[in-house]
Structures are given as structure tokens and as C-alpha cells.
Residue, then its C-alpha position, 0 to 999 in steps of 0.5 A: n103558534i109559530e113565531c118568526t125569528d125576525q119578528t115579521d108577521e106569521l103569515s109571511c113566516p117560512l113554513t114549518c113542517t114536521f110530517e106528523q099529520k102525514s102531509l108533505c105540506s107545500w111539497n109534492n112528489d114529482r110523479k115523473q120520477k121512478l121513486s117517491w118520498d114516503f112517510g115512515s115511523g119507527r124503522t124502515s122496511s129495509l134492514d139497517t136503513g133509515p132512522s129508528t125515530d123521527h126528529t120532532t117527537h124523538s120516538i118510534n111513533g113520530t113521522y118522517i119522510y124517506l126514500e125506499t130505494s131497495t127496490g129501485l135501480f141504479g139511476d132511479r131518481a126522486h124529486l120533492 
């Protein structure tokens, strides 16, 4: 249950998104861009990049979002 810190009704609270349900919540990848945000858990597929755990569960089983840029080109963009 989310409690607003300013004591307002929960229906008007800012959205809390942990990505644990593999959902971008109210955000969307901009499909006009070359790169897109993806879900990860544990280490990313690129060596020495990204977190080894997520911020919510602090474990390798938790989910976060990230950009895989190792296959991109200079100037490629992502927009969430």
C-alpha cells in the first residue's frame, strides 16, 4: 500500500515503479529511436557494465531497466 508523503489521497500519488513485474509502468520506449530500454536481472550481457543487483530487492533476482549499447553506434539514442 503506497502512502503519499504529503498525506494526499493515494489515487493522486506519484507512481512507484520497481520493475519487478517486468513492466515499464506508465513509460514507453520511443520506437523511433535506435536503442530501447530493456529489463535485466543479475549482470548485464556486456562485460563490466550495469549493476549486479537491483535497487529494490538488492539481489541478483531483482529486476532493473538498462540500455544495451554495446551493439549501438555513436549517436544512437533511446527515449523513455
